[in-house]
C-alpha angles and dihedrals in degrees: 000000000000092000091045089052091050089051096049090047093050089050092050091050093048089050093050090047090050092050090051090051092050091052091046090051092057089066117084103254097178110146095004112153116256088222123030104217118197123193119218130181105231101200111202098330119051096185096050092046091053094045090051091056096039094096090059092046091051091045092051091049094050094039101045099031091229128118107260126198135173126226130189138205137200092247142006088264091056091057091046090050090053091055091045090055093045094251091117130043100190138014141192108205136144121297094253092047089052090057089058092043090054088054102044106018103039089244114177120198113224101169143003127233120240106203095213136103091209107081115223111159092192095057116108109245094228143029142249137237111229129201115211143175139170116280106253096041093103091236112130101145144017091266088063091061091078111124092355129119109263131177132217116183110217132347090233096051119104096205095030097050122346099058099038092043089055089048090055094048092049093046094047096036093242120167099193129044090226087070090070091067092054091046098052136011096262122206133173113223096192098231144018100260089052090051090061096041090049089062095037091053094045095248092122131022097220139359144166139245143157116283101254096047095075095063089044090060092054089071100028100044104015097242121165106239121193114219094024113125105187108208092172095240118167115262130002121356118281127222087255089061099036113027091193090079085077127055111280130196120230088250092053091048092051094044088061091042092056093057095049120115119238114274099022124119110260136182118232104169134034119195122224113272115292097216129220120234116298130220104235132188133193108277094221093061113111112277091232088060095044088050091051092050093048090048090052094050094049091050092050089089091062091083114057092195089060092048090050092050094049095034093223144055134206133246141174102224093186090075093055130077097253107063118064099204134108096214135027091238089060089064087066093057092098087059087054090053092050096049088049099046100039093041092240110175102220091186088066097054 
């Protein structure tokens, strides 16, 4: 009986494989690569990095019917150079590195990673930098920061310095980051909790932090936070409790601001989305192949075990109701603004 079961199982697997191949053959595979090569930046441990991406490699190979391999480089730039030279068909590197890859290697973002094992296709794959003050300070916009005490967190923080500094420069028409220090009384709080406490304790008149930090400080530091509807859900705040986890219009932000009681912490500015890492392919690959890769990525979340193994899934946020962009690449434009305004050398990252 055991041998019979094995034979039956083998026949089922072969039948399923044959059906899959017939389906795959129905797709125009003209120009498809014989081997799909994905570039990965390994960090300090090549073996761990490759093992972490192995579930995705196996999934692509099974889904696309194309041999799929992973390659690594000693830096983000080396992976980008591999794509530029045609030695890599796809890559998954950092958001800033993608901006450079789009410029020099014809990289095309087709999906964005959501680093969560809880699948929520409406969740924005990124986060926001929020500027906040105490209601009653008279600060309602970036323009109102002139001459006021204002806190960044750390010069290396995206949400605590890079993104909000660029927002201030764009809003005020500055051409050099040093102009911010003559515009406002700039301080560095050292970390995100301190940024909130500095305003709550009236050390600073306004500051900046990442979106999820403000609700955290309600329970940790006892701040009064306007717009936070604590539903006592497990884990981090949800968008139902804290609307600033989703894109907000200026009108929506000010509508909440106006209802806030004096003395409570209140948000007056939300940055553009700070996007998570995209999965990008070489732009000159056949469109049918790019479409197949994208379809595979977006279907990855259909299997919870796969998501758990990879510890992420993929979405195209431009098809939802939250992101106002025609292409995924457009979502990374704020990073391009930051690089230009703050003189960040992307090639050195």
